N, C-alpha and C positions, 0 to 999 in steps of 0.2 A: 459522375464520379468517374475521370481523367486516368487512364491506365498507373502514373506516375502515380496518383497521391492513395491508390488502391496497392498493387507491391510498396508504399511511405509503411500505408499503414500494418499491411500484414507482417511485413520484416522489423517493423515496430513493436510490434503485440509476439514475436517469438522473439524478441530482445529479452519483452517484461519475460515475459516466460520464464527462460534464462534464471535474470534477472530476481525471480518469485526461486528458482532451485538453491539456486547458493544461496539466498538468505533460511530454506528452512535446512538445508546443509548446517548454515552458523546457528539455527535454535534448536537444533536435535543435539550439534555438538559443543554449543559454545563448549568453554570453559568455567565461566559465571554466568550469576544471571543477568546480569549488568550488559553483559554480549545480546541473551536472548529476549533480552525485554527492548533494543538497537535493530537488533534483527528483527522481529517478529516488530515493531515499528516502522523497521523499514518494508517490509509486503505488505504493507498498510498503505504507503502511500502507491509505493509503486502501484497493487490492485486500483489503487482513485485516478491514479496516474492510465492505467490500462479502460478502465471505465471509462473516462475520456475519449481516449483513443475511437473506447467502440458504437460513440456517439455524434464521434466529426461518422463512421464511417457509419451507420444506420441513419445519419441524419436526423436524429433526433432527439428534443432538447428532454427529458426526461431520463435521461444518461447524467448530463449537467443537473438534473436538482438529488439522484442519489448520491452525486460527486458532493457538491453540496456538502450531502448530511455524510455520508460520510465521512469526509471534510473533519467539521461540528465532533462527532461520537469519540473521532479518530483522538483531536486532541485530548478528548477530557478521560480519554484509555490511557494515553499514555503522565498525560499528566502523576495521573490516577499511581496505576506504574509506577513512579519516580517518585511517589509521597512512600509508599511504602515501601520499596528499599531504602529512602533513607532513613523510614523511620518506627515502621516496622504494620504503621498499622493507616488505616487510611480515611478512614472518622476520630478523630480527636470526640 
């Protein structure tokens, strides 16, 4: 890995960590449940992106497969939370 790429990966991971901390603040201090759910979804997406950057860093395909599974479960979880907030029930 070139020095420029390793520096870019490190900077990206630091910025992702900052984004997750800011989203965690929104989860803890969110005025409404919708704000908290949106912040949780954002944290999930940033964690997914961090996992993909780690896949580039360690040159491993296993991280990409894990990121794909995270994306699938994240979509299902977001849909279930949205349905719960709209109707108050998940299973009809």
